[in-house]
C-alpha positions as CSV (number, residue, x, y, z in Angstrom):
1,M,0.0,0.0,0.0
2,S,2.8,2.4,0.9
3,S,4.7,1.5,-2.3
4,H,1.6,2.3,-4.4
5,S,1.2,5.6,-2.6
6,E,4.8,6.6,-3.3
7,V,4.4,5.7,-6.9
8,Q,1.2,7.7,-7.1
9,T,2.9,10.7,-5.4
10,A,5.9,10.6,-7.8
11,S,3.5,10.4,-10.7
12,N,1.6,13.4,-9.5
13,Q,4.8,15.4,-9.0
14,R,5.9,14.6,-12.5
15,M,2.6,15.7,-13.8
16,Q,2.8,19.0,-11.8
17,Q,6.2,19.6,-13.2
18,M,5.0,19.1,-16.8
19,V,2.1,21.5,-16.2
20,R,4.4,24.1,-14.7
21,R,6.9,23.8,-17.6
22,S,4.0,24.1,-20.1
23,L,2.8,27.2,-18.3
24,L,6.2,28.8,-18.6
25,W,6.3,28.4,-22.4
26,I,2.7,29.5,-22.8
27,F,3.7,32.6,-20.8
28,V,6.6,33.2,-23.1
29,A,4.5,32.9,-26.3
30,V,1.6,35.0,-25.1
31,V,3.5,37.8,-23.5
32,A,6.0,37.9,-26.4
33,L,3.2,38.3,-28.8
34,V,1.6,41.1,-26.8
35,I,5.0,42.9,-26.4
36,T,5.7,42.5,-30.1
37,L,2.4,44.2,-30.9
38,I,3.3,47.0,-28.6
39,L,6.8,47.4,-30.0
40,A,5.9,47.1,-33.6
41,F,2.8,49.2,-33.9
42,D,2.1,52.8,-33.1
43,F,-0.9,53.4,-30.8
44,V,-0.6,57.2,-30.6
45,S,-4.0,58.7,-31.3
46,G,-4.6,61.6,-33.6
47,P,-5.0,62.4,-37.3
48,R,-2.6,60.8,-39.7
49,V,-1.4,61.7,-43.2
50,S,-0.5,59.4,-46.1
51,V,2.5,60.6,-48.1
52,T,5.1,59.0,-50.3
53,L,8.8,59.9,-50.6
54,G,9.4,61.8,-53.9
55,E,5.6,62.3,-54.5
56,P,3.6,65.5,-54.1
57,A,1.8,66.0,-50.8
58,P,-1.9,65.4,-51.1
59,E,-2.8,68.0,-48.4
60,D,-1.5,70.7,-46.1
61,V,0.2,69.4,-43.0
62,V,0.8,71.5,-39.8
63,A,2.5,70.5,-36.6
64,P,0.0,69.6,-33.8
65,Q,2.6,70.2,-31.1
66,S,6.0,71.6,-30.5
67,I,8.9,69.2,-30.5
68,T,12.7,69.2,-30.5
69,Y,14.6,66.3,-31.9
70,V,17.9,65.3,-33.4
71,S,17.5,64.8,-37.2
72,D,19.1,61.6,-38.3
73,V,18.6,62.6,-41.9
74,L,20.3,66.0,-41.7
75,T,23.0,64.7,-39.4
76,G,23.6,61.8,-41.8
77,R,23.9,64.1,-44.8
78,E,26.4,66.2,-42.8
79,I,28.4,63.1,-42.0
80,Q,28.5,62.0,-45.6
81,Q,29.7,65.5,-46.7
82,A,32.4,65.5,-44.0
83,A,33.6,62.1,-45.0
84,A,33.6,62.9,-48.7
85,A,35.6,66.0,-48.0
86,V,38.6,63.9,-46.8
87,S,40.6,62.9,-49.9
88,D,42.2,59.5,-50.2
89,Q,45.5,59.3,-48.3
90,Y,48.7,57.7,-49.8
91,T,52.0,56.5,-48.6
92,S,55.1,58.6,-49.1
93,L,57.4,58.1,-52.1
94,D,59.3,54.9,-51.9
95,L,62.8,55.5,-53.5
96,N,63.8,51.9,-52.9
97,I,61.4,50.9,-55.6
98,A,63.0,53.4,-58.0
99,R,66.4,52.0,-57.3
100,D,65.1,48.5,-57.9
101,Q,63.6,49.4,-61.2
102,K,67.0,51.0,-62.4
103,N,68.7,47.7,-61.4
104,S,66.0,45.8,-63.4
105,V,66.8,47.9,-66.5
106,R,70.5,47.2,-66.2
107,A,69.8,43.5,-65.7
108,V,67.6,43.3,-68.7
109,F,70.1,45.1,-70.9
110,G,72.9,43.0,-69.6
111,F,71.0,40.0,-70.9
112,I,70.4,41.7,-74.2
113,D,74.1,42.5,-74.4
114,T,74.8,38.8,-74.1
115,V,72.3,37.9,-76.9
116,R,73.8,40.6,-79.2
117,A,77.3,39.2,-78.5
118,D,76.2,35.6,-79.4
119,K,77.8,34.8,-82.8
120,I,76.5,31.2,-82.9
121,A,72.7,31.7,-82.6
122,D,70.8,32.6,-85.7
123,Q,68.6,35.7,-85.8
124,E,65.4,33.7,-85.2
125,T,66.8,32.2,-82.1
126,E,68.0,35.6,-80.8
127,L,64.6,37.1,-81.4
128,G,63.1,34.2,-79.4
129,Y,65.5,35.0,-76.5
130,L,64.5,38.6,-76.4
131,Q,60.8,38.0,-76.6
132,A,61.1,35.5,-73.7
133,I,62.4,38.0,-71.2
134,D,60.1,37.8,-68.1
135,G,58.0,40.9,-67.4
136,L,58.6,42.6,-70.8
137,E,56.5,42.6,-73.9
138,I,58.8,42.9,-77.0
139,D,57.3,42.7,-80.4
140,D,59.2,41.5,-83.5
141,Q,60.0,45.0,-84.7
142,V,61.5,46.2,-81.4
143,A,63.4,42.9,-81.0
144,Q,64.9,43.3,-84.5
145,D,65.8,46.9,-83.6
146,L,67.6,45.8,-80.5
147,L,69.7,43.3,-82.5
148,S,70.4,45.7,-85.4
149,L,71.4,48.8,-83.5
150,S,75.1,49.7,-83.7
151,P,76.9,49.6,-80.4
152,S,76.8,53.4,-80.0
153,E,73.1,53.6,-81.0
154,Y,72.3,50.7,-78.6
155,T,74.2,52.4,-75.7
156,I,72.4,55.7,-76.3
157,A,69.0,54.0,-76.3
158,R,69.8,52.0,-73.1
159,D,71.0,55.2,-71.3
160,N,67.9,57.1,-72.4
161,I,65.7,54.4,-70.9
162,L,67.6,54.4,-67.6
163,Q,67.3,58.2,-67.4
164,I,63.5,58.2,-68.2
165,V,62.9,55.4,-65.6
166,E,64.9,57.2,-63.0
167,D,63.3,60.6,-63.6
168,T,59.8,59.2,-63.6
169,M,60.2,57.0,-60.5
170,R,61.8,59.9,-58.5
171,Q,58.8,62.1,-59.3
172,G,56.6,59.4,-57.8
173,V,54.1,57.1,-59.4
174,V,50.7,56.8,-57.7
175,E,49.2,53.3,-58.1
176,T,45.9,54.7,-59.3
177,Q,47.7,56.9,-61.9
178,L,50.1,54.3,-63.4
179,S,48.7,54.4,-66.9
180,E,49.2,58.2,-67.1
181,A,52.7,57.9,-65.7
182,R,53.7,55.4,-68.4
183,R,52.1,57.5,-71.1
184,K,54.2,60.4,-70.0
185,A,57.4,58.3,-69.8
186,A,57.0,57.3,-73.5
187,L,57.0,60.9,-74.4
188,E,60.3,61.6,-72.6
189,A,62.4,59.9,-75.4
190,A,65.3,62.1,-76.6
191,F,64.6,64.2,-79.7
192,D,67.8,63.1,-81.5
193,L,67.1,59.4,-81.6
194,T,66.8,57.4,-84.8
195,P,63.5,55.8,-85.6
196,A,64.8,52.4,-84.4
197,Q,66.2,53.9,-81.1
198,E,62.8,55.7,-80.6
199,R,60.9,52.5,-81.1
200,V,63.1,50.8,-78.5
201,V,62.9,53.6,-75.9
202,T,59.1,54.3,-76.2
203,S,58.3,50.6,-76.0
204,L,60.6,49.5,-73.2
205,A,60.9,52.6,-70.9
206,P,57.2,52.7,-69.8
207,Q,57.3,49.0,-68.9
208,F,59.9,49.7,-66.3
209,V,57.7,52.3,-64.6
210,V,55.8,50.9,-61.6
211,P,53.9,52.5,-58.7
212,N,55.9,53.6,-55.7
213,I,53.1,55.6,-54.0
214,F,50.2,53.5,-52.6
215,F,46.7,54.2,-51.2
216,D,46.7,54.1,-47.4
217,P,43.3,52.8,-46.2
218,E,44.1,53.1,-42.5
219,K,45.1,56.7,-42.7
220,T,42.2,57.5,-44.9
221,A,39.7,55.8,-42.5
222,E,41.3,57.6,-39.5
223,L,40.9,61.0,-41.0
224,R,37.4,60.3,-42.1
225,T,36.5,59.0,-38.7
226,E,37.8,62.2,-37.2
227,A,35.8,64.3,-39.7
228,I,32.7,62.4,-38.9
229,A,33.2,62.7,-35.1
230,S,33.5,66.4,-35.5
231,V,30.0,66.6,-36.9
232,E,27.6,68.0,-34.3
233,P,24.1,66.4,-34.3
234,I,21.7,68.7,-36.1
235,T,18.7,69.5,-34.0
236,Q,15.3,70.3,-35.6
237,I,12.9,72.5,-33.7
238,V,9.2,72.3,-34.7
239,T,6.7,74.7,-33.2
240,E,3.0,74.1,-32.8
241,D,1.0,75.0,-35.9
242,Q,4.2,75.2,-38.0
243,R,3.4,74.3,-41.7
244,I,5.3,71.1,-42.5
245,L,4.0,70.6,-46.1
246,R,1.8,72.4,-48.6
247,V,-0.4,70.7,-51.1
248,G,1.9,69.7,-54.1
249,D,5.2,70.0,-52.2
250,V,7.5,67.1,-53.2
251,V,8.0,65.0,-50.0
252,D,11.7,64.4,-49.2
253,E,13.4,62.5,-46.4
254,V,13.5,65.5,-44.0
255,D,9.8,65.9,-44.3
256,L,9.1,62.2,-43.7
257,E,11.4,62.2,-40.6
258,M,9.6,65.3,-39.2
259,L,6.2,63.7,-39.8
260,Q,7.5,60.5,-38.1
261,Q,8.7,62.5,-35.1
262,L,5.4,64.2,-34.8
263,G,3.5,60.9,-35.0
264,L,1.6,62.0,-38.1
265,L,2.6,59.2,-40.5
266,Q,-0.1,56.7,-41.3
267,Q,0.7,53.4,-39.8
268,Q,2.0,50.8,-42.2
269,L,3.0,47.3,-41.5
270,D,6.8,47.0,-41.5
271,W,7.6,43.3,-41.5
272,K,11.2,43.9,-40.8
273,R,10.4,45.9,-37.7
274,A,7.8,43.5,-36.7
275,F,10.3,40.6,-36.9
276,S,12.9,42.7,-35.0
277,A,10.3,43.4,-32.3
278,L,9.4,39.7,-32.0
279,I,13.1,38.8,-31.5
280,T,13.5,41.5,-28.9
281,A,10.3,40.4,-27.1
282,L,11.3,36.8,-27.1
283,L,14.8,37.5,-25.7
284,A,13.3,39.7,-23.0
285,I,10.6,37.3,-21.9
286,T,12.7,34.2,-22.2
287,T,15.3,35.8,-19.9
288,I,12.6,36.4,-17.2
289,T,11.1,32.9,-17.7
290,L,14.5,31.1,-17.4
291,Y,15.2,33.1,-14.2
292,W,11.7,32.1,-12.9
293,S,12.3,28.5,-13.8
294,L,15.7,28.4,-12.1
295,Y,14.6,30.0,-8.8
296,F,10.8,29.6,-8.6
297,G,10.1,26.6,-10.8
298,N,8.4,24.6,-8.1
299,R,6.1,27.3,-6.9
300,K,2.4,26.3,-7.1
301,D,1.3,29.8,-8.0
302,T,3.5,29.9,-11.1
303,A,0.5,30.5,-13.4
304,R,-0.8,33.4,-11.3
305,S,2.6,34.9,-10.8
306,L,3.6,34.8,-14.4
307,T,0.2,36.3,-15.3
308,I,0.9,39.2,-13.0
309,L,4.4,39.7,-14.5
310,G,3.1,39.6,-18.0
311,V,0.2,42.0,-17.4
312,L,2.5,44.5,-15.5
313,L,5.2,44.5,-18.1
314,S,2.7,44.9,-21.0
315,L,0.8,47.7,-19.3
316,F,4.0,49.6,-18.5
317,L,5.3,49.2,-22.1
318,L,2.0,50.4,-23.5
319,S,2.3,53.5,-21.4
320,A,5.9,53.9,-22.5
321,K,4.6,53.7,-26.1
322,L,2.2,56.5,-25.5
323,L,4.7,58.7,-23.7
324,L,7.9,58.0,-25.6
325,S,6.9,57.6,-29.3
326,S,7.0,61.3,-30.0
327,Q,10.3,61.8,-28.0
328,T,9.1,65.1,-26.3
329,I,10.3,66.2,-22.9
330,Y,7.2,64.5,-21.5
331,S,9.1,61.2,-22.0
332,Y,10.8,62.0,-18.7
333,L,7.5,61.6,-16.9
334,Y,7.5,57.8,-17.6
335,P,7.4,56.1,-14.1
336,A,9.7,53.2,-14.8
337,A,10.6,52.8,-11.2
338,A,6.9,52.0,-10.3
339,L,7.2,48.6,-12.0
340,S,10.5,47.9,-10.1
341,I,8.8,48.7,-6.8
342,I,5.7,46.6,-7.5
343,V,7.7,43.5,-8.5
344,A,10.1,43.9,-5.5
345,V,7.2,44.1,-3.1
346,I,5.0,41.4,-4.6
347,F,7.9,39.0,-5.4
348,E,11.5,39.7,-4.5
349,V,14.4,42.2,-5.1
350,R,16.5,40.0,-7.5
351,L,13.6,39.4,-9.8
352,S,12.7,43.1,-9.7
353,I,16.2,44.1,-10.8
354,L,16.0,41.7,-13.8
355,V,12.5,42.9,-14.8
356,T,13.8,46.5,-14.5
357,I,16.7,45.8,-16.9
358,V,14.4,44.1,-19.3
359,Q,11.9,46.9,-19.2
360,A,14.7,49.5,-19.8
361,I,15.9,47.6,-22.9
362,L,12.4,47.5,-24.3
363,V,11.8,51.2,-23.4
364,G,15.0,52.0,-25.3
365,Y,13.7,50.1,-28.3
366,I,10.4,52.0,-28.2
367,A,12.3,55.3,-27.9
368,Q,14.0,54.6,-31.2
369,E,17.0,52.9,-29.7
370,S,17.7,55.7,-27.2
371,L,20.6,54.9,-24.9
372,E,19.5,57.8,-22.6
373,M,16.1,56.2,-22.1
374,V,17.6,52.8,-21.4
375,V,19.7,54.3,-18.6
376,Y,16.9,56.5,-17.4
377,A,14.5,53.6,-17.1
378,S,16.9,51.3,-15.3
379,A,19.0,53.6,-13.0
380,G,16.1,55.0,-11.0
381,G,14.3,51.6,-10.7
382,I,17.4,49.7,-9.6
383,L,18.3,52.4,-7.0
384,A,14.7,52.3,-5.7
385,V,14.7,48.6,-5.4
386,L,18.0,48.4,-3.6
387,T,16.8,51.0,-1.2
388,L,13.4,49.3,-0.8
389,R,14.5,45.8,0.0
390,D,11.9,44.4,2.5
391,A,9.2,47.0,2.4
392,Q,6.8,46.6,5.3
393,R,5.8,50.2,5.7
394,I,4.1,52.6,3.3
395,N,6.8,55.3,3.8
396,A,9.4,52.8,2.5
397,L,7.7,53.0,-0.9
398,F,7.9,56.8,-0.9
399,R,11.5,56.7,0.2
400,A,12.2,54.4,-2.7
401,G,10.4,56.8,-5.0
402,L,12.6,59.7,-3.8
403,V,15.7,57.7,-4.4
404,A,14.4,56.9,-7.9
405,A,13.9,60.6,-8.5
406,L,17.5,61.3,-7.6
407,G,18.6,58.6,-10.0
408,N,16.4,60.2,-12.7
409,V,18.0,63.6,-12.1
410,A,21.5,62.2,-12.3
411,V,20.8,60.5,-15.7
412,I,19.2,63.7,-17.0
413,L,22.2,65.8,-16.1
414,I,24.6,63.2,-17.6
415,F,22.9,63.1,-21.0
416,N,21.7,66.7,-21.3
417,L,24.5,68.9,-20.0
418,P,26.8,68.1,-23.0
419,K,23.9,69.1,-25.4
420,D,23.8,72.7,-24.3
421,V,20.1,72.5,-23.5
422,A,18.5,75.7,-22.7
423,P,18.4,76.3,-18.9
424,T,14.6,76.6,-18.8
425,E,14.2,73.4,-20.7
426,L,16.7,71.6,-18.6
427,L,15.0,72.7,-15.4
428,T,11.6,71.5,-16.8
429,I,13.1,68.1,-17.6
430,I,14.6,67.8,-14.1
431,I,11.2,68.6,-12.6
432,F,9.7,65.9,-14.7
433,G,12.3,63.5,-13.6
434,I,11.6,64.2,-9.9
435,V,7.8,63.9,-10.5
436,S,8.4,60.6,-12.3
437,G,10.2,59.1,-9.3
438,A,9.0,60.8,-6.1
439,V,5.3,61.1,-7.1
440,L,4.3,58.9,-10.0
441,S,6.6,55.9,-9.3
442,A,5.9,55.9,-5.6
443,G,2.2,56.5,-6.0
444,L,1.7,54.0,-8.7
445,G,3.9,51.5,-6.9
446,L,1.7,51.8,-3.8
447,A,-1.5,51.6,-5.7
448,G,-0.2,48.6,-7.8
449,V,0.7,46.7,-4.7
450,F,-2.7,47.1,-3.1
451,I,-4.6,46.5,-6.3
452,I,-2.7,43.4,-7.2
453,G,-2.8,42.1,-3.7
454,G,-6.6,42.5,-3.7
455,V,-7.3,41.2,-7.2
456,F,-5.0,38.2,-7.1
457,R,-5.3,37.7,-3.3
458,I,-1.5,38.0,-2.7
459,V,-0.3,38.8,0.8
460,T,2.2,41.7,0.4
461,P,4.8,42.7,3.0
462,L,2.6,45.8,3.8
463,Q,-0.3,43.6,4.6
464,L,1.8,41.2,6.7
465,Q,3.1,44.2,8.6
466,E,-0.5,45.3,9.4
467,L,-1.6,41.8,10.3
468,S,1.4,41.2,12.5
469,R,0.4,44.1,14.8
470,L,-0.7,42.6,18.1
471,D,-3.4,45.3,18.4
472,H,-5.2,43.7,15.4
473,P,-8.9,43.3,16.4
474,L,-8.9,39.5,15.9
475,L,-5.7,39.0,17.9
476,Q,-7.1,41.3,20.7
477,E,-10.3,39.2,20.7
478,L,-8.1,36.0,20.9
479,L,-6.1,37.5,23.8
480,R,-9.3,38.4,25.7
481,R,-11.2,35.1,25.1
482,A,-8.4,32.5,25.0
483,P,-5.2,34.0,26.5
484,G,-3.6,30.5,26.6
485,T,-4.1,30.0,22.9
486,Y,-2.8,33.6,22.2
487,H,0.4,32.8,24.1
488,H,0.7,29.4,22.4
489,S,0.4,31.2,19.0
490,I,3.1,33.6,19.8
491,M,5.4,30.8,20.8
492,V,4.6,28.9,17.6
493,A,5.4,32.0,15.7
494,N,8.8,32.4,17.3
495,L,9.6,28.7,16.7
496,A,8.4,28.6,13.1
497,E,9.8,32.0,12.0
498,Q,13.4,31.0,12.9
499,A,13.0,27.7,11.1
500,A,11.6,29.5,8.0
501,E,14.5,31.9,7.8
502,K,17.0,29.0,7.8
503,V,15.3,27.2,4.9
504,K,14.7,30.5,2.9
505,A,10.9,30.3,3.3
506,N,8.8,33.4,3.7
507,S,9.5,34.0,7.4
508,S,7.1,37.1,7.6
509,L,4.2,35.0,6.2
510,V,5.1,32.2,8.6
511,R,5.1,34.5,11.6
512,V,1.7,36.1,10.7
513,G,0.2,32.7,9.8
514,S,1.2,31.4,13.2
515,F,-0.5,34.3,15.0
516,Y,-3.9,33.4,13.4
517,H,-3.7,29.6,12.9
518,D,-5.7,28.8,16.1
519,V,-8.1,31.7,16.3
520,G,-11.0,29.3,16.0
521,K,-10.3,28.1,19.6
522,M,-11.6,31.3,21.0
523,N,-15.2,30.0,20.4
524,R,-14.7,27.2,23.0
525,P,-11.5,28.1,25.0
526,P,-12.0,25.6,27.9
527,F,-11.9,22.6,25.6
528,F,-8.2,23.2,24.8
529,T,-5.4,22.5,27.3
530,E,-3.6,25.8,27.1
531,N,-6.8,27.6,28.4
532,Q,-7.7,25.2,31.2
533,N,-7.3,26.0,34.9
534,G,-9.1,23.0,36.4
535,G,-11.3,20.1,35.4
536,N,-11.6,18.6,31.9
537,P,-15.1,19.0,30.2
538,H,-14.1,16.1,27.9
539,D,-14.4,13.8,30.9
540,N,-18.2,14.3,30.7
541,L,-18.5,13.9,26.9
542,D,-18.3,10.9,24.6
543,P,-15.2,10.8,22.4
544,Y,-17.3,11.6,19.2
545,S,-18.6,14.9,20.7
546,S,-15.1,15.8,22.0
547,A,-13.6,15.1,18.6
548,R,-16.2,17.2,16.8
549,I,-15.6,20.1,19.2
550,I,-11.8,19.9,18.8
551,I,-12.0,19.6,15.0
552,S,-14.5,22.4,14.7
553,H,-11.8,25.0,15.8
554,V,-10.6,24.8,12.2
555,T,-13.9,25.6,10.6
556,D,-14.6,28.2,13.3
557,G,-11.2,29.8,12.6
558,L,-12.0,29.9,8.8
559,E,-15.3,31.6,9.6
560,L,-13.6,34.2,11.8
561,A,-10.9,34.7,9.1
562,R,-13.7,35.4,6.6
563,R,-15.5,37.8,8.9
564,Y,-12.3,39.7,9.6
565,R,-11.3,39.6,5.9
566,L,-8.0,37.8,6.4
567,P,-6.1,37.1,3.1
568,T,-6.4,33.6,1.6
569,K,-2.7,33.0,2.3
570,I,-3.4,33.4,6.1
571,R,-6.6,31.3,5.9
572,D,-4.4,28.5,4.5
573,F,-2.6,28.3,7.8
574,I,-5.9,27.8,9.6
575,A,-7.1,25.2,7.2
576,E,-3.9,23.2,6.9
577,H,-2.1,23.4,10.2
578,H,-3.6,20.0,11.3
579,G,-3.8,18.5,7.7
580,D,-5.9,15.4,7.9
581,R,-4.4,14.0,11.1
582,V,-6.3,11.7,13.5
583,L,-7.2,12.7,17.0
584,K,-5.6,9.6,18.5
585,A,-6.6,10.2,22.1
586,F,-10.4,10.3,21.4
587,Y,-10.1,7.7,18.7
588,C,-8.5,5.2,21.1
589,K,-11.1,6.1,23.7
590,A,-13.9,5.3,21.2
591,V,-12.2,2.0,20.3
592,E,-11.9,1.1,23.9
593,R,-15.6,1.8,24.5
594,A,-16.6,0.0,21.3
595,G,-14.3,-3.0,22.0
596,S,-13.1,-3.1,18.4
597,E,-11.6,-0.8,15.8
598,D,-14.1,-2.2,13.3
599,E,-16.9,-0.6,15.3
600,V,-15.4,2.9,15.1
601,D,-15.5,5.2,12.1
602,I,-12.0,6.7,12.1
603,T,-13.0,9.5,9.7
604,R,-15.1,11.1,12.5
605,F,-11.8,11.6,14.3
606,K,-9.8,13.1,11.4
607,Y,-9.3,16.7,10.6
608,K,-10.8,17.6,7.2
609,G,-7.5,19.0,5.8
610,P,-6.1,19.7,3.4
611,R,-2.6,18.7,4.2
612,P,-0.1,21.6,4.0
613,R,0.3,22.7,0.4
614,S,3.2,25.1,0.9
615,R,6.5,25.2,2.8
616,E,5.2,27.9,5.1
617,T,2.1,26.0,6.3
618,A,4.1,22.8,6.7
619,I,6.6,24.6,8.9
620,V,3.8,26.0,11.1
621,Q,2.1,22.5,11.3
622,L,5.4,21.1,12.7
623,A,6.0,24.1,14.9
624,D,2.5,23.9,16.3
625,T,2.8,20.3,17.3
626,V,6.3,20.7,18.7
627,E,5.4,23.8,20.7
628,A,2.3,22.2,22.2
629,T,3.9,18.9,23.1
630,S,7.1,20.6,24.5
631,S,4.9,22.9,26.6
632,A,3.1,19.9,28.1
633,L,6.1,17.7,28.7
634,R,8.8,20.4,29.3
635,P,11.8,18.4,28.4
636,N,14.9,19.7,30.1
637,T,17.8,17.7,28.6
638,E,19.3,17.9,25.2
639,G,18.5,14.2,24.5
640,D,14.9,14.6,25.5
641,I,14.4,17.6,23.2
642,E,16.0,15.9,20.3
643,K,13.9,12.8,20.9
644,L,10.7,14.8,21.1
645,V,11.3,16.8,17.9
646,K,12.5,13.8,15.9
647,S,9.5,11.7,17.0
648,I,7.0,14.5,16.0
649,I,8.6,15.1,12.6
650,D,8.9,11.4,11.9
651,D,5.2,10.9,12.6
652,H,4.3,13.7,10.2
653,L,6.5,12.2,7.5
654,K,5.0,8.7,8.0
655,E,1.5,10.1,7.8
656,G,2.4,11.9,4.5
657,Q,1.4,15.3,6.0
658,L,4.4,16.9,4.2
659,D,4.0,15.3,0.8
660,N,2.5,18.3,-0.9
661,S,4.6,21.0,0.9
662,D,7.6,21.1,-1.4
663,L,9.9,20.7,1.6
664,T,13.0,18.7,0.8
665,L,14.7,16.3,3.2
666,G,17.4,18.8,3.6
667,D,14.8,21.4,4.6
668,I,13.3,19.1,7.1
669,K,16.7,18.4,8.6
670,T,17.3,22.1,8.9
671,I,13.9,22.7,10.5
672,R,14.5,19.9,13.0
673,E,17.9,21.4,14.0
674,S,16.3,24.9,14.3
675,F,13.5,23.6,16.6
676,I,16.0,21.8,18.8
677,E,18.2,24.9,19.1
678,T,15.2,27.1,19.9
679,L,13.8,24.7,22.5
680,Q,17.1,24.3,24.2
681,G,17.2,28.1,24.8
682,R,13.6,28.1,26.0
683,F,13.9,25.2,28.5
684,H,17.4,25.9,29.7
685,V,18.8,22.5,28.9
686,R,20.8,20.9,31.8
687,V,22.6,17.7,32.4
688,K,20.3,14.8,33.1
689,Y,21.2,13.1,36.4
690,P,20.4,9.5,37.3
691,G,16.9,9.0,38.6
692,N,15.2,11.4,36.2
693,E,12.1,10.0,34.6
694,E,12.2,9.1,30.9
695,L,10.6,11.5,28.5
696,I,7.0,10.5,27.8
697,S,6.8,9.7,24.2
698,E,3.1,10.2,23.7
699,P,1.7,13.8,24.0
700,P,-1.6,14.3,25.9
701,A,-4.7,14.2,23.9
702,G,-6.9,17.2,23.0
703,D,-6.6,19.1,19.8
704,G,-4.0,16.7,18.6
705,N,-1.3,18.9,20.1
706,S,-2.0,20.1,23.5
707,G,-4.4,18.0,25.6
708,F,-7.9,18.7,26.6
709,A,-8.1,19.9,30.2
710,L,-11.1,22.0,31.1
711,E,-11.5,25.5,32.6
712,L,-14.6,25.4,34.8
713,I,-15.9,28.8,33.8
714,A,-17.8,28.6,30.5
715,P,-16.4,30.9,27.8
716,E,-18.2,33.7,26.1
717,P,-18.2,32.6,22.4
718,V,-17.9,35.0,19.6
719,E,-21.3,36.1,18.4
720,G,-23.0,33.5,16.2
721,S,-20.6,30.7,17.2
722,R,-22.0,29.3,20.5
723,P,-22.1,25.5,20.3
724,R,-25.5,23.9,20.3
725,Q,-26.4,21.7,23.2
726,E,-26.8,18.6,21.1
727,E,-23.2,18.9,20.1
728,Y,-22.3,17.9,23.7
729,D,-25.0,15.2,24.2
730,E,-24.5,12.9,21.2
731,P,-24.6,9.3,22.5
732,V,-21.7,7.0,21.9
733,P,-22.5,4.6,19.1
734,R,-23.0,1.0,20.1
């Protein structure tokens, strides 16, 4: 039976993991699609015009508002002109190449001298030798001239070629002007040459001319880069009601850009931009999803949490689209830090920083790839979150907003001081930055926390702070009606909170949940051990009635929680702190009376559950039992305490009470050690001397934790919750 249960549990866990993984990717797809639509399409309202580059304008167009923007078109033109003004750069004259070419002339003519001096080879062979010289093109006529020139004519021709090559190369030959240099070299032949000498000189001299000045791409690029860097961005100022186009004006790129900046262009589907937006959205959302999967993958509220993140991010990006598309000074009113504050309060600081960075990148994309807006949207938010940390007071949110405002102002100064912005405009922008952080971000952050907490029933740190106040009406009622239970709840809170901190659970939630987990006992205080001062009313009741009264403190507690509007997360502690455990004392008493287990319906002695479904409620369940049992038995040696805590936790494990809690074996070990450490400090552990009695292993009966002695004075139940007489008089079944 146990083996089958373990298999079923493992199967359920695998199914839950598959569901959570599927939810993650559904989240990626849906939110990426929504963000893509926000990034790729323009939602700015107002009249639009339809114009085409190079075509006449179909209507007059005037500016609906005043704007100032940097013109990419005009700045680009200026950059092109500056780059074009820089001529190609070349290396200096290389005289080594000129010397090499003179040597080449001497070497070639040395070979020709050898051919001319050959008395054995016939003329055809000699011509072949000359025409085979590497790097020279010698036609038949020139070859014959070289062989037929007299020694003096030959020497004059050779020296003339040497002089032409030397003079031309020393003047410098640019590689891009080689043809022109060779043409000029052919014209330098001496005027007193014979026709044969002239043919030799004009044919061979240009072939020895080669470039010795070369294009320098690195120097050229460097100078052009300097020229481009010297270009100042060209700012366009458009005033309200300024005429942009008249009917019939040919639309150029400057006009289109101005209409785009004013948000007047009729929206057209740009598939390239849509695809770019999709990639950007996928990268952003996948980053958040992978982080969630890594650190929160096992949370049972994954679907709800991701829905909140997706809705928040989409709403803020939509507002960014409306504020930033026209790139006016109103862009600085965008309350980026509000999203950071909300995520930090609802979830945690690290996730908030990641979401802040993702939001900043997407905002920069919306603001036409503006680096300033990326830094503006991230700096204030990150500073606010790092200041906020664990926000449990409203003023902490406004303090975070003030820090965000300071971050906004710093970014504004960094990016606008170098632009020589007019002092009045700079002052206005600074005021907008302060309003964005200190007013809008703080206010929207506070409103968002309360709205999301109410709509999605999330317990925020602010709510926990309020609920943890011991002057809360329900806790005061508990103190008045059931002081023993009140004290027990405080002790459970101390025990559970320290354990929760050590396993990285939500310790604030655990503490508050502990305060309220037993409020249902105030309806019938004397039936619970911690409130008894004398006899035990259960001695006069049958075990069925006693069990029903004890079990009813859970349903009574849930009713009180509903009446006092406690959040669902706190109600879970009331419903789950006993799970579906059996009231063993009354069950055994019923079995004893009936004479056989077969005659007793065990379900009438079981709490209705459910078993703990979170780490926090599981910790409180364990702490509740440990505190009640230790208060009854008061162990005073280290061994007794360890035995008591181990026995209680082992019982819960065997019963499967912790199966749905997501507590790991390592967590349970840490919790056990924390309980032992806390109890040792509470009971002042001392050495156990011979003769001490052994620790009683079974706790007294009652509510499953703390016995069932009776206070003789009847309690005053909360209105509407007084037990009916028949609840006490049900006969024992036979």
